BATORSE-114880 format. One record per residue: residue number from 1; residue in one letter; y, z, x of N, C-alpha, C in turn. Coordinates in steps of 0.02 Angstrom, whole numbers. Atoms other than C-alpha are relative to their C-alpha. Example, Ala and Ser with C-alpha at 12.3 -4.5 7.8 and 13.67 -1.06 7.14 Angstrom:
BEGIN
PT   seq   type      n.v      n.w      n.u     ca.v     ca.w     ca.u      c.v      c.w      c.u
PT     1      A      -59        0       45     -225      390      615       60        0       45
PT     2      S      -59       -3      -42      -53      357      684       55       37      -39
This chain:
BEGIN
PT   seq   type      n.v      n.w      n.u     ca.v     ca.w     ca.u      c.v      c.w      c.u
PT     1      M       -6       -7       58      740    -2107     2519       69      -35      -45
PT     2      N      -40       16       20      864    -2173     2389       48       53      -45
PT     3      L      -32      -54       70      981    -2034     2286       41      -42        5
PT     4      T      -33        9       44     1099    -2136     2218      -21       -6      -64
PT     5      A       52      -16       70      983    -2164     2061       13       53      -29
PT     6      P        3      -67       20      956    -1992     2030       57       37       -7
PT     7      L      -58      -42       21     1123    -1948     2043       35      -46      -18
PT     8      L      -35       55       71     1199    -2094     1933      -51       18      -61
PT     9      L       37       13       46     1073    -2053     1829       10       71      -47
PT    10      T      -19      -74       19     1121    -1863     1822       78      -37      -27
PT    11      C      -68       17       38     1298    -1951     1778       18      -22      -61
PT    12      V      -14       44       56     1272    -2043     1664      -48       42      -69
PT    13      L       39      -40       58     1145    -1911     1559       42       76      -40
PT    14      A      -41      -63        3     1287    -1774     1591       39      -20      -78
PT    15      I      -32       11       51     1375    -1738     1414       94       52       31
PT    16      P      -70        6        4     1556    -1756     1426       72       72      -19
PT    17      P      -41      -61       28     1678    -1604     1419       50       15      -59
PT    18      L      -20       32       42     1766    -1591     1253       87        9       21
PT    19      S      -78       27      -38     1951    -1658     1251       16       67      -19
PT    20      P      -45      -54       13     2102    -1539     1240       10       37      -99
PT    21      D      -19      -23       46     2127    -1545     1065      -62       29      -73
PT    22      Q       74      -27       10     1950    -1518     1025      -11       71       24
PT    23      R      -10     -100      -31     1944    -1343     1125       43       24      -48
PT    24      G      -61      -33       62     2115    -1312     1029      -41       16      -56
PT    25      Q       28        2       80     2012    -1326      863      -59       38        0
PT    26      V       76      -52      -34     1845    -1221      963       49       65      -27
PT    27      E      -52      -51      -45     1968    -1095     1019       24       35      -80
PT    28      T      -37      -68       69     2027    -1026      813      -72       12      -21
PT    29      A       68      -27       37     1837     -982      777       27       85      -16
PT    30      T      -27      -74        4     1860     -818      714      -91       37       -9
PT    31      D       56      -28       21     1685     -707      714       13       42      -24
PT    32      G      -24      -50       46     1641     -614      573      -52      -35      -49
PT    33      E        6       37       64     1584     -665      389      -14      -82        2
PT    34      V      -20       66       47     1630     -847      368      -38      -35       43
PT    35      F       30       92      -39     1527     -992      434       15      -55       18
PT    36      D      -24       49        1     1620    -1137      394       47       -3       -1
PT    37      E      -60       21        1     1756    -1165      447       38      -46       47
PT    38      P      -22       50      -20     1882    -1287      542      -28       -9       84
PT    39      A       43       29      -98     1809    -1259      736      -57      -36      -10
PT    40      L       75        9       -5     1637    -1287      671       18      -89       14
PT    41      Y        3       77       30     1681    -1485      651       25      -61       58
PT    42      P       25       15      -67     1725    -1527      827      -41      -16       27
PT    43      L       83      -17      -28     1565    -1477      882      -65      -28      -24
PT    44      L       26       60       51     1495    -1584      753        0      -63       24
PT    45      K      -32       82       -3     1589    -1728      786      -32      -12       47
PT    46      D        7       25      -68     1560    -1704      975      -98       -8        5
PT    47      A       91        2        6     1349    -1677      939      -20      -72      -15
PT    48      L       38       36       28     1339    -1823      871        5      -84       57
PT    49      T       -6       57      -53     1388    -1926     1033      -46       11       52
PT    50      W       70      -12     -100     1250    -1847     1168      -57      -60      -31
PT    51      E       62       21       10     1093    -1951     1181      -56       50       37
PT    52      A       64      -41      -14      927    -1890     1219      -11       31       67
PT    53      G      -12      -34      -63      890    -1788     1360       52       30       33
PT    54      D      -53      -17      -37     1070    -1732     1401       -8       59        6
PT    55      E      -29      -60      -23     1078    -1574     1494       32        5       43
PT    56      A      -21      -14      -74     1173    -1595     1645       67       50      -17
PT    57      G      -74      -24       29     1312    -1478     1658      -10       47      -44
PT    58      A       18      -43       43     1228    -1372     1541       -4       97       25
PT    59      M        3      -77      -36     1232    -1150     1572      -56       25      -44
PT    60      I       42      -54       18     1110    -1009     1559       42       53      -35
PT    61      P      -57      -62       38     1192     -902     1437      -34       71       15
PT    62      D       20      -69        7     1194     -722     1430       11       25      -55
PT    63      Y       -1      -21       39     1156     -683     1301       33       66      -44
PT    64      E      -23     -104       35     1184     -470     1266       68      -16       17
PT    65      S      -51       23      -13     1361     -530     1349       51      -20      -64
PT    66      L      -13       55       46     1370     -665     1221       46       43      -57
PT    67      L       18      -44       81     1351     -553     1067       38       44       13
PT    68      N      -60      -40       -1     1459     -399     1113       78       12       46
PT    69      N      -38       -2      -39     1577     -451     1237       65      -40      -19
PT    70      A      -32       64       53     1727     -537     1140       36      -21       46
PT    71      E      -38       62      -38     1829     -592     1289      -62      -43       38
PT    72      E       49       34      -18     1661     -657     1367       -3      -75      -73
PT    73      R       14       61       72     1648     -759     1182       54      -51      -15
PT    74      A      -49       38       46     1819     -805     1184       12      -63       67
PT    75      R       15       26      -44     1796     -875     1352      -33      -57        6
PT    76      L       60       28      -38     1652     -961     1353      -41      -62      -85
PT    77      R       13       67       63     1666    -1054     1154       22      -66       19
PT    78      G      -12       76       13     1636    -1216     1136      -25       -7       92
PT    79      G       39        9      -72     1546    -1211     1320     -100      -33      -21
PT    80      L       56       65        0     1381    -1331     1355      -57       52       19
PT    81      F       26      -68      -36     1236    -1199     1358     -104      -28        1
PT    82      L       74        6       15     1024    -1223     1383      -33       26      -31
PT    83      I       46      -58       12      916    -1124     1284      -85      -16      -43
PT    84      E       87       10       -5      737    -1109     1279        1       60      -40
PT    85      G        9      -59       41      648     -993     1160      -71      -36      -30
PT    86      R       29       26       28      534    -1004     1023        5      -11      -75
PT    87      F      -35       -4       49      544    -1074      851      -27       59      -47
PT    88      I        6      -68       51      562     -913      728      -52      -32      -70
PT    89      G       35       46       69      490    -1041      557       74       13      -33
PT    90      V      -50       -3       41      556    -1063      403       24       37      -39
PT    91      P       -1      -64       37      613     -924      306      -10       25      -45
PT    92      H       37      -42       33      516     -834      186       31      -52      -77
PT    93      S      -64       27       66      650     -857       34       35      -81        0
PT    94      R      -31      102        1      706    -1054       90      -52      -22       -5
PT    95      K       57       58       34      522    -1107       71      -15       17      -56
PT    96      Q       -6       -9       29      510    -1024      -72       52      -51      -49
PT    97      D      -22       25       61      655    -1101     -181       16      -78       31
PT    98      G       48       82      -17      598    -1281      -76       91      -29       49
PT    99      T      -60       22      -44      804    -1279       20      -52       -8       94
PT   100      G       10        2      -76      698    -1269      197       44       -1       34
PT   101      L      -45      -13      -57      806    -1279      349       36      -50        2
PT   102      T      -93       47       19      921    -1401      283       58        9      -18
PT   103      V      -15      -17        4     1070    -1347      285       70      -46      -60
PT   104      Q      -32       37       79     1152    -1408       77       58       -2      -11
PT   105      R      -52       36       16     1321    -1414       98       55       43       47
PT   106      L      -78      -64      -34     1492    -1377      201       46      -51      -27
PT   107      S      -69       20       55     1652    -1399      147       46      -62       38
PT   108      R      -39       49      -25     1699    -1563      252      -44      -43       -6
PT   109      P       40       26        2     1608    -1693      210      -14      -64       87
PT   110      G       21       54      -63     1510    -1836      371      -87       -3        8
PT   111      P       54       28       -6     1383    -1902      431      -63       68       31
PT   112      W       58      -61       10     1261    -1723      447       -2       24      -68
PT   113      E       10      -18       79     1272    -1710      242      -76       -4       21
PT   114      G       69       49       10     1072    -1721      223      -24       -4       67
PT   115      K       35        6      -46     1046    -1698      399       -2       68       30
PT   116      L      -11      -44      -46     1089    -1554      481      -43       66      -23
PT   117      Q       39      -37       12      966    -1414      514       12       60        8
PT   118      Q        3      -38      -39      965    -1244      534      -65       22       41
PT   119      W       46      -14       -6      855    -1178      647       -4       91       53
PT   120      G        2      -58      -60      803     -987      731      -55       -2       33
PT   121      V       57       11      -70      733     -974      893       15       50        7
PT   122      K        1      -79       -7      700     -813      970       -2      -51       78
PT   123      V      -54        8      -84      776     -840     1159      -48       42       71
PT   124      D       53      -48      -56      676     -787     1298       58       18       40
PT   125      K      -46      -54       -5      778     -643     1395      -49       34       53
PT   126      A       22      -18      -51      739     -542     1553      -30       49        0
PT   127      N       39      -35       18      699     -415     1454      -94       -1      -33
PT   128      D       53       36       44      568     -494     1377      -10       34      -79
PT   129      K       -9      -17       40      591     -416     1228       47      -82      -65
PT   130      G      -23       79       45      691     -593     1148       67       23      -38
PT   131      E      -54      -14       77      851     -604     1028        0      -78      -61
PT   132      A        4       86       45      865     -717      873       64      -16      -15
PT   133      I      -46       77      -17      988     -859      892      -12      -38      -57
PT   134      L       10       60       57     1035     -969      751       22      -65       30
PT   135      V       -8       74      -37     1050    -1168      822       18      -36      -66
PT   136      Y       10       53       37     1117    -1303      710        3      -70       35
PT   137      L       40       42      -58     1029    -1466      764       36      -56      -60
PT   138      L      -25       23       59     1128    -1614      675      -67      -77       10
PT   139      D       61       52       -9      954    -1734      751      -53       26       -4
PT   140      P       33      -31      -43      833    -1636      759      -86      -33      -24
PT   141      P       89       71        2      627    -1694      755      -26       60      -31
PT   142      N       71      -48       75      473    -1625      637        8       63        9
PT   143      E      -22      -92        4      507    -1466      603      -81       30       51
PT   144      P       60      -13      -51      399    -1388      726      -55       77      -22
PT   145      L       38      -42       24      277    -1238      707       13       68        5
PT   146      A       -1      -69      -23      307    -1055      706      -29       21       63
PT   147      G       23      -38      -45      307     -962      863       -7      -84       76
PT   148      Q       -6       65      -44      313    -1163      947       65       13       38
PT   149      R      -43      -28      -51      419    -1153     1111       37      -73       11
PT   150      V      -86       53       17      603    -1257     1098       29      -18       47
PT   151      R      -41       31      -60      695    -1332     1233       69      -49      -31
PT   152      L      -61       56       33      893    -1412     1182       53       43       47
PT   153      V      -70       12       -6     1068    -1429     1217       45       47      -50
PT   154      A      -21       -4       92     1187    -1348     1105       76       48       46
PT   155      R      -54      -26       -8     1370    -1267     1134       29       43      -40
PT   156      F        1      -76       47     1412    -1093     1067       85       -4      -35
PT   157      Y      -65       12       73     1532    -1092      900       21       57        5
PT   158      K      -23      -55        7     1519     -893      871      -33       40      -19
PT   159      V       60      -62       21     1445     -739      825        0      -28      -88
PT   160      W       -4       -3       85     1402     -743      612      -20       55        6
PT   161      K       13      -78       18     1384     -576      536      -49      -25      -70
PT   162      S       50       23       61     1248     -607      361      -49       36      -24
PT   163      K       76      -24       18     1109     -544      263      -46      -50       40
PT   164      R       59       41      -13      963     -608      351      -53      -15      -49
PT   165      Y       54       -4       78      815     -657      245      -28       26       25
PT   166      L       95      -25        3      667     -588      180      -39       -4       19
PT   167      T       65       11      -34      514     -567      274      -48       25      -84
PT   168      A       34        2       38      366     -589      142      -11       64      -16
PT   169      E       25      -92       49      302     -400      156       46       17      -29
PT   170      E      -21       -1       20      472     -372      120       23      -11      -79
PT   171      E      -15       33       52      499     -479      -38      -64       38      -28
PT   172      L       50      -29       57      317     -406      -83       14       74      -13
PT   173      K       -1      -72       19      360     -209      -60       85        4      -47
PT   174      G      -51       15       33      516     -275     -203       56       -2       18
PT   175      M      -75      -11      -21      681     -275      -90       18      -66      -22
PT   176      K      -42       63       24      802     -400     -127       49      -37       48
PT   177      L      -56       50      -54      920     -501      -51       56       37       30
PT   178      E      -63       -3       18     1056     -423      -85        6      116       40
PT   179      D       36      -51      -22      952     -247       -1        1      -32       82
PT   180      A       26       36      -29      935     -347      158       51       36       49
PT   181      P      -71      -19      -52     1048     -258      332       12      -74       13
PT   182      V      -28       16        6     1195     -360      358      -14        1      104
PT   183      E       -2       13      -76     1158     -442      560       36      -35       37
PT   184      S      -41       78      -19     1236     -542      678      -24      -31       53
PT   185      F       54       71      -41     1183     -693      750       66      -63       50
PT   186      L      -21       59      -39     1239     -791      907        6      -89      -34
PT   187      V      -33       74       54     1292     -978      798      -20      -56       65
PT   188      F       -4       30      -32     1263    -1124      919       -2      -67      -37
PT   189      V       14       47       44     1282    -1299      865      -17      -73       62
PT   190      G       35       32      -39     1183    -1462      948      -45      -61      -34
PT   191      K       58       31        3     1075    -1610      940      -59        4      -51
PT   192      T       69        6        7      901    -1618      962      -29       78       27
PT   193      A       27      -66      -28      775    -1520     1027      -61      -30       27
PT   194      T       54       58      -43      615    -1554     1144      -53       62      -27
PT   195      V       47      -67       23      466    -1446     1051      -77       -9       28
PT   196      S       56        9      -44      324    -1407     1168      -72      -37      -47
PT   197      A       50        9       12      160    -1474     1128      -47       61      -13
PT   198      G       53      -72       26        1    -1371     1068       22       38      -70
PT   199      S      -22      -47       54      -24    -1226      925       59       49        6
PT   200      G      -45      -55       52      124    -1125      837      -36       61       11
PT   201      K       -2      -66        5      107     -950      872       59       63      -24
PT   202      S      -67      -52       43      220     -800      781        8       38       80
PT   203      L       -4      -52      -25      306     -675      903      -49       43       15
PT   204      D       28      -31        4      186     -570      892     -101      -29        1
PT   205      G       70       64      -24       28     -718      948      -36       -6      -73
PT   206      I       41       19       67      -13     -729      743       35      -52      -33
PT   207      D      -39       26       42       25     -867      657       31       10      -62
PT   208      K      -93      -38       42      183     -836      537      -47       -3      -85
PT   209      K       41       41       58       88     -945      399      -47       50      -17
PT   210      F       57      -27       37      -52     -837      403        9       85      -21
PT   211      L      -10      -64       25       38     -676      387       49       -8      -98
PT   212      W      -15       12       60      115     -752      225      -63        2      -61
PT   213      V       50      -16       40      -57     -794      154      -43       68       12
PT   214      V        7      -68        7     -117     -630      184       36       28      -50
PT   215      G      -44      -54       74       25     -556       76       -6      -49      -46
PT   216      G       34       45       39      -19     -688      -50      -70       45      -18
PT   217      A       58       -2       27     -184     -614      -54       23       59       -2
PT   218      V      -27      -55        8     -136     -455      -50       32       36      -81
PT   219      L      -33       13       64      -19     -476     -191      -62        9      -69
PT   220      I       34       -6       43     -173     -533     -290      -45        6      -26
PT   221      M       21      -91       -6     -278     -378     -246       40       21      -48
PT   222      I      -11      -44       50     -159     -291     -322        8       -3      -71
PT   223      V       12       49       67     -145     -410     -489      -61       17      -40
PT   224      G       66       -4       21     -329     -395     -486      -10       88      -17
PT   225      W       19      -91      -11     -338     -183     -449       56        1      -96
PT   226      W      -28        5       86     -214     -213     -613      -28       25      -54
PT   227      R       48       30       61     -319     -282     -727      -56       33       -6
PT   228      I       62      -24       28     -458     -210     -693       15       83      -18
PT   229      R       -4      -53       28     -391      -23     -727       17        1      -59
PT   230      K       -9        7       73     -317      -87     -877      -54      -16      -59
PT   231      N       76       35       49     -481     -178     -952      -54       93       17
PT   232      L       41      -34        6     -584        9     -900       28       65      -35
PT   233      T      -37      -71       29     -446      141     -972      -35        7      -70
PT   234      P       26      -17       77     -523      213    -1134       35      -42      -49
PT   235      R      -61      -23       61     -436      180    -1306       31       29      -19
PT   236      M      -24      -83       29     -361      317    -1387      -44      -25      -56
PT   237      T       17      -25       57     -449      369    -1550       55       -2      -40
PT   238      H      -44      -18       24     -366      392    -1686       45       75      -12
PT   239      A        0      -79      -26     -364      594    -1654       39       -4       66
PT   240      Q      -32      -37      -94     -303      557    -1468       77      -38      -13
PT   241      Q      -81       37        4     -154      426    -1525       43       92      -48
PT   242      R      -42      -51       64     -109      584    -1669       34       39       55
PT   243      L      -23      -38      -43     -111      704    -1504       75      -50       35
PT   244      M      -68       22      -45      -17      587    -1406       84        4      -34
PT   245      E      -87      -10       28      134      568    -1550       19       69       15
PT   246      R      -17      -72       39      141      743    -1579       24       46      100
PT   247      R       -9      -23      -89      167      786    -1371       55      -15       -7
PT   248      E      -98       37       -4      309      642    -1369       48       23      -45
PT   249      A      -61       11       46      396      708    -1509       14       80       19
PT   250      R      -62      -74      -57      407      885    -1419       11       -3       16
PT   251      E      -43       -7      -73      460      844    -1281       65      -31      -13
PT   252      A      -86       51       -8      604      720    -1382       30       76      -47
PT   253      G      -39      -33       32      639      893    -1504      -17      -13      -40
PT   254      V        3       12       72      549      829    -1649      -72       31      -35
PT   255      T       67      -37       29      415      921    -1751       -4        5      -69
PT   256      A       20       43       62      337      837    -1903       15       72      -36
PT   257      D       36      -76       37      310      988    -2052      -63        1        3
PT   258      N       58        6      -15      146      938    -2031      -35       38       62
PT   259      D       25        1      -71      127      964    -1859       15       56       31
PT   260      M      -12      -39      -35      156     1126    -1824      -72       59       32
PT   261      V       56      -39      -51       16     1164    -1742      -35       -7       63
PT   262      D      -17       22      -64       -3     1187    -1557      -55      -38        8
PT   263      D       45       61      -44      -89     1079    -1458      -36       28       50
PT   264      G       15      -41      -52     -114     1192    -1321       37      -26       73
PT   265      E      -32       23      -48      -56     1154    -1148       35      -67        6
PT   266      P      -41       58       -6       35     1001    -1079      -70      -43       22
PT   267      L       42       36      -31      -93      875    -1039       14      -22       53
PT   268      P      -24       13      -59     -114      802     -877       36      -72        8
PT   269      E      -21       87      -19      -22      657     -799       -9      -52        0
PT   270      D       18       87      -20     -140      527     -765      -34      -16      -92
PT   271      P       23       -9       78     -180      457     -923      -69      -20        0
PT   272      I       90       -1       23     -379      443     -917      -15       62       18
PT   273      E        7      -64       15     -387      613     -889       42       34      -37
PT   274      A      -63      -38       82     -235      650    -1030      -74      -20      -38
PT   275      M       42       46       12     -368      537    -1124      -83       46      -13
PT   276      E       25      -54       12     -505      662    -1091        9       43      -14
PT   277      E      -17      -53       44     -435      802    -1122        2      -17      -65
PT   278      M      -33        0       84     -374      737    -1293      -51        2      -32
PT   279      E       59       -5       55     -546      699    -1356      -44       41       29
PT   280      R       59      -74       -9     -624      882    -1278       31       22      -68
PT   281      R      -50      -29       68     -486      928    -1400      -28      -10      -78
PT   282      R       11       40       73     -522      816    -1538      -85       45      -11
PT   283      R       43      -18       30     -703      887    -1523       14       67      -32
PT   284      A      -16      -72       40     -646     1073    -1526       18        5      -96
PT   285      A      -26       -9       77     -551     1048    -1682      -43      -25      -60
PT   286      A       29       40       69     -683      951    -1782      -75       81      -14
PT   287      E       17      -67       -3     -786     1094    -1729        7       75      -41
PT   288      A      -34      -59       26     -656     1235    -1792      -11      -23      -85
PT   289      E      -15       33       86     -653     1103    -1946      -78       58      -55
PT   290      D       56       -8       33     -851     1136    -2010       -4      102        8
PT   291      T       30      -58      -11     -858     1332    -1973       74       45      -28
PT   292      T      -57      -42       66     -685     1398    -2115      -50       41      -25
PT   293      P       22      -42       46     -727     1538    -2211      -55      -39      -78
PT   294      E       44       61       41     -771     1405    -2355      -51      -19       12
PT   295      L       68       23       -8     -902     1315    -2297      -54       57       41
PT   296      E       53      -24      -14     -965     1455    -2219      -40       44      -75
PT   297      A       26      -34       93     -997     1542    -2387      -38      -40      -41
PT   298      L       60       28       37    -1071     1384    -2465      -43      -21       46
PT   299      K       73        2      -21    -1192     1370    -2331      -40       58        5
PT   300      A       37      -63       36    -1223     1548    -2366      -61      -19      -59
PT   301      V       40        8       70    -1270     1497    -2537      -63      -51        4
PT   302      Q       50       45      -12    -1365     1352    -2491      -64       53       33
PT   303      R       14      -22       10    -1455     1467    -2400      -45       47      -14
PT   304      E       16      -45       40    -1505     1596    -2519      -38      -60      -62
PT   305      G       44       42       38    -1580     1453    -2616       38       -2      -96
PT   306      K      -21      -17       81    -1445     1487    -2775       32      -89      -23
PT   307      P      -35       67       24    -1373     1323    -2868       75       15       15
PT   308      L      -47      -20      -17    -1214     1284    -2816       44      -27      -91
PT   309      S      -43      -24       69    -1079     1317    -2999       56      -50       22
């Protein structure tokens, strides 16, 4: 059996290490909220030279150690890792504004402009809980479906602290980006990825697109319910409007000269119940107006058959 060919193939496909100058610049990376810094660019330039299928020499990362151990990060910064997991999908907010996966702009120009993409990957872990990381790819394949398995090689860059993107469900609840929690992400830089065949599933076994469609349907239902409720709400009569104005005037501490009449107990908070109560009071007031002393005397005269003077 000839073992020379596989050995030569492995050597050809092996990604060479960073040069001393590149490594020195990469080591200046600082973990925190700044993403675009000088240490990023040696990694981008290095990844441009890779060939498809380069995996030899890549390590299996210990994500928990990288995330929580500063000394381990310093030792492995710029290291080459083999990453496997599931594509998280395009953040809902970036789908809405049309930016998608593409990184819009970096401080330094280069062949990565308009090509660099940010992928979120939920990587495989022994505890089966997974870990969300960010991978920047210079020559990405066609966009996978959410939940589709991906495999790639990338160098470790830094821990980046950033507000995460909101889910569709959080946006439907009225949550704003400024209210999103700050989270820490491991960031890697690579060239491309291999996407497994088959349909994508969300990390809970449901296509994320399905969740977004359901979220939109729920929003339509809410708007439809509001409109139906609005159309079914009875229109206030003039008397009801007058009672409402009196109530508002009393709450504001203002009483008109002709509004000295006590309207009784406060109206219910529910608009429909309040209108029903105002209608009941209007009918009661109308009946009371029909029983004034003058009207009773007039009715008595009419019953006796006497002419009116």
